[in-house]
C-alpha positions in Angstrom: 90.4 79.9 93.1 88.9 77.3 90.8 86.4 74.6 91.9 89.1 71.9 91.5 91.5 73.8 93.8 88.8 74.2 96.4 87.9 70.5 96.3 91.6 69.6 96.5 92.0 71.8 99.6 88.9 70.3 101.2 90.1 66.7 100.4 93.6 67.5 101.8 92.0 68.9 105.0 89.9 65.8 105.4 92.8 63.5 104.8 95.0 65.4 107.2 92.4 65.3 109.9 92.0 61.5 109.4 95.8 60.9 109.5 96.1 63.0 112.7 93.3 61.0 114.4 94.8 57.7 113.3 98.3 58.7 114.6 96.8 59.9 117.9 95.0 56.5 118.3 98.1 54.4 117.6 99.1 52.3 120.6 102.6 52.4 121.9 104.8 50.2 119.7 105.7 47.0 121.6 106.8 44.6 118.9 108.5 44.3 115.6 105.2 43.7 113.8 103.7 46.9 115.3 106.9 48.8 114.2 106.5 47.4 110.7 102.8 48.4 110.7 103.8 51.9 111.8 106.4 52.2 109.0 103.9 51.0 106.4 101.3 53.5 107.6 103.9 56.3 107.4 105.0 55.1 104.0 101.5 54.6 102.5 99.5 57.3 104.4 101.5 60.1 105.8 104.3 60.5 103.2 102.0 60.5 100.2 99.8 63.1 101.9 102.9 65.1 102.8 104.0 65.2 99.2 100.4 66.0 98.0 100.2 69.0 100.5 103.7 70.2 99.4 102.8 70.0 95.7 99.4 71.5 96.1 100.6 74.5 98.1 103.8 74.9 96.1 101.8 75.2 92.9 99.6 77.8 94.5 102.6 79.7 95.9 104.2 79.8 92.5 100.9 81.2 91.1 100.7 83.7 93.9 104.3 84.8 93.3 103.5 85.3 89.6 100.4 87.3 90.5 102.4 89.3 93.1 105.1 90.1 90.6 102.5 91.2 88.0 100.7 93.3 90.6 104.0 95.0 91.5 104.8 95.7 87.9 101.2 97.0 87.3 101.5 99.3 90.3 104.9 100.6 89.1 103.5 101.4 85.7 100.4 103.1 87.1 102.5 105.1 89.5 104.8 106.2 86.7 101.8 107.4 84.7 100.3 109.3 87.7 103.8 110.8 88.5 104.0 112.1 85.0 100.4 113.5 85.3 101.3 115.1 88.6 104.4 116.7 87.2 102.5 118.0 84.2 99.8 119.4 86.5 102.4 121.1 88.7 104.2 122.5 85.6 100.9 124.0 84.4 100.3 125.6 87.8 103.9 126.9 88.0 103.7 128.3 84.5 100.5 130.2 85.3 102.0 131.5 88.5 105.1 132.7 86.7 103.2 134.3 83.9 100.8 136.0 86.4 103.8 137.3 88.4 105.5 138.6 85.2 102.3 140.3 84.2 101.9 142.0 87.6 105.6 143.0 87.6 105.4 144.5 84.1 102.2 146.4 84.9 103.2 150.1 84.7 102.1 152.6 87.1 100.1 155.4 85.6 102.3 158.4 84.7 102.4 161.3 87.1 100.8 164.4 85.9 103.3 166.9 84.6 103.4 169.8 86.9 105.4 172.9 86.4 107.9 173.9 89.0 108.1 170.2 90.2 110.6 167.5 89.3 111.7 164.1 90.6 115.0 163.3 92.2 116.6 159.9 92.7 118.4 159.2 95.9 120.6 156.2 96.2 121.8 154.8 99.5 123.8 151.7 100.6 123.6 149.6 103.7 126.0 147.0 105.0 124.3 143.6 105.2 127.6 141.6 105.7 130.3 143.5 107.6 132.7 140.5 107.3 132.4 140.5 103.5 133.0 144.2 103.4 136.0 144.0 105.6 137.4 141.2 103.4 136.9 143.4 100.4 138.8 146.3 102.0 141.7 143.9 103.0 141.8 142.6 99.4 141.9 146.1 98.1 138.5 146.0 96.3 137.0 148.7 98.6 138.5 151.8 100.3 139.2 151.6 104.0 137.0 154.7 104.5 134.0 152.5 103.9 134.6 150.8 107.2 133.6 153.0 110.2 134.7 151.8 113.6 132.2 152.0 116.4 134.4 154.0 118.7 131.8 154.2 121.5 131.7 150.4 121.7 135.5 150.1 121.5 136.0 152.7 124.3 133.4 150.9 126.5 135.3 147.6 126.0 138.6 149.4 126.8 137.2 150.8 130.0 136.1 147.3 131.0 139.1 145.3 129.9 141.9 148.0 130.1 145.1 146.5 128.7 143.5 143.1 128.3 141.7 144.4 125.2 143.9 143.1 122.4 142.4 143.4 118.9 144.4 143.7 115.7 144.2 147.3 114.4 142.9 148.7 117.7 145.2 150.5 120.2 144.1 150.9 123.8 145.5 154.1 125.3 145.2 155.5 128.8 144.8 159.2 129.2 145.3 160.7 132.7 143.5 163.9 133.3 143.7 165.9 136.5 140.3 166.5 137.9 139.5 169.0 140.7 136.8 168.1 143.1 134.4 170.9 143.7 134.0 172.2 147.2 137.5 171.1 148.4 140.7 173.0 148.1 144.2 172.0 149.1 145.6 174.0 152.0 149.2 175.0 151.3 
C-alpha cells in the first residue's frame, strides 16, 4: 500500500470518528430549524464522507480483485508446470521399473549340466478356476461334458437331507430300499 493510500485511510478513519461523535452529541430535533441543520450536516458532512469511503475502498477492492485474478492465474501456470514435471518424473521411474523387470524376466537360468541317462519331462495340468464359465462352455458346445465332474458325495448328502425336495436341473434323486438284517435278532416263524 502506498503512502497516499495509508494517509487516505488514516484521514477517513479520523473523519469517520469525528462524524460519529458529532451525530452522537446531536440533541433531539425539536424544531424546523434543527431539522434543517441536521439535513445540512448530513448533506455536507456524512454523505461526502460516505462517497469518499465507498470510492476509496471500491478502488482498493478493484485492485485486490485484479491482484487475486493474477495470483490465481500464476498459481494455475505454476501448478501446470509442476504437474508436467511430476508426470515426467513418474514416467522415468516407471520406465526404469519396467526395464528392470524385463531384464530380470529375460535373465536366463544357467544350463543344466548334460548328464547321461537323464532327461527332462514336461507335465501339463489344468485346474478349474471358474466352474460357472466352464459349465457355460460345455452348454455352448465349446467343451466336452466329460470335463465337468459332479461331486456325487455332496449331491448324495443333499439328497439324504432334502429327499424329494432336492430339485436341481440335471440331477435325479432316487430312493433305494435295501433290506437290512439286524445282528443278534432273528424272526421266529
